[in-house]
C-alpha positions in Angstrom: 0.1 0.0 -0.2 1.4 3.2 -0.9 2.4 6.2 1.6 -1.4 8.1 1.7 0.9 11.7 1.9 2.8 10.9 -1.5 1.0 10.7 -4.3 1.8 8.4 -7.2 3.7 11.0 -9.0 6.5 10.7 -5.9 5.5 14.6 -4.9 5.3 15.5 -1.1 5.1 18.3 0.8 8.6 18.1 2.0 10.0 17.7 -2.2 12.7 20.1 -3.0 13.0 22.3 -6.1 14.2 19.9 -8.9 18.0 19.6 -9.4 17.7 21.1 -12.8 16.1 24.4 -11.6 18.3 26.9 -11.4 19.0 28.4 -7.9 16.4 31.4 -7.3 14.4 30.2 -10.4 10.5 29.5 -9.9 9.3 25.9 -10.7 6.7 25.3 -13.2 3.7 26.0 -12.2 1.1 22.7 -13.3 -1.1 21.1 -11.3 0.5 19.6 -8.5 2.7 22.5 -7.9 -0.4 24.7 -7.3 -2.1 22.0 -4.9 1.2 21.4 -3.0 2.0 25.5 -2.6 -1.5 25.6 -0.7 -0.4 22.7 1.1 2.6 24.0 2.0 0.9 27.6 3.4 -1.4 25.6 5.0 1.8 23.9 6.6 3.6 27.0 7.5 -0.2 28.7 8.8 0.2 25.7 11.2 3.5 26.4 12.4 4.9 23.0 11.2 7.6 24.6 8.4 9.2 27.0 8.1 7.3 30.2 6.2 9.4 32.3 3.8 11.4 34.3 6.1 12.6 30.7 7.3 11.0 31.0 10.6 8.4 29.0 12.0 4.8 30.5 14.0 5.2 30.4 17.7 1.2 29.8 17.2 -0.4 28.6 14.6 -3.0 30.8 12.9 -6.0 28.6 12.7 -8.2 30.9 10.7 -5.5 31.5 7.9 -5.0 27.4 8.0 -8.5 26.7 7.6 -9.2 29.1 5.1 -6.3 27.1 2.9 -8.0 24.0 3.5 -11.3 25.2 2.4 -9.3 26.4 -0.8 -8.4 23.0 -1.2 -11.6 21.3 -0.7 -13.4 23.9 -3.1 -11.1 22.7 -5.9 -11.5 19.3 -5.2 -14.9 20.0 -5.8 -15.1 22.1 -8.6 -12.4 20.0 -10.4 -14.6 16.9 -9.6 -14.5 14.9 -12.9 -11.8 16.9 -15.2 -8.6 15.5 -12.8 -6.8 12.6 -14.2 -6.6 10.2 -11.4 -2.5 11.2 -10.1 -3.7 14.7 -9.5 -7.2 13.3 -8.1 -5.4 10.9 -5.4 -2.5 14.1 -4.6 -5.2 16.4 -3.8 -7.3 14.1 -1.1 -4.0 12.5 -0.4 -3.0 16.7 0.6 -6.2 17.1 2.0 -6.0 14.4 4.3 -2.9 15.1 5.6 -3.7 19.3 6.2 -6.9 18.3 7.7 -5.7 16.2 10.2 -2.2 18.4 10.8 -5.2 21.1 11.5 -6.9 18.9 14.2 -3.4 18.1 16.2 -3.1 21.9 15.6 -6.5 22.9 17.2 -6.1 20.6 20.0 -3.3 21.8 21.0 -3.7 25.8 21.2 
């Protein structure tokens, strides 16, 4: 059985940019990059990963994390029937991961 936080394409929230990406260059935007960007934003709001400034939040910003989760849920709803199987699995697994992280952060806040 595959890891529920990792899509069949091998994307995870901790993936670094590809080695062929020039330093400072932004990755190519595709559906997976967009979804992972939203998930990373939620994780920053939850204080689980460092933000762009390199520091983690001392306290989670639950309303901002919830808004990002709501955005991912809307994306899943609005793209239903238009995603390939890999994209749908990625979106569902990312949503599961950020929801569970939110619940854990909410319990400790």
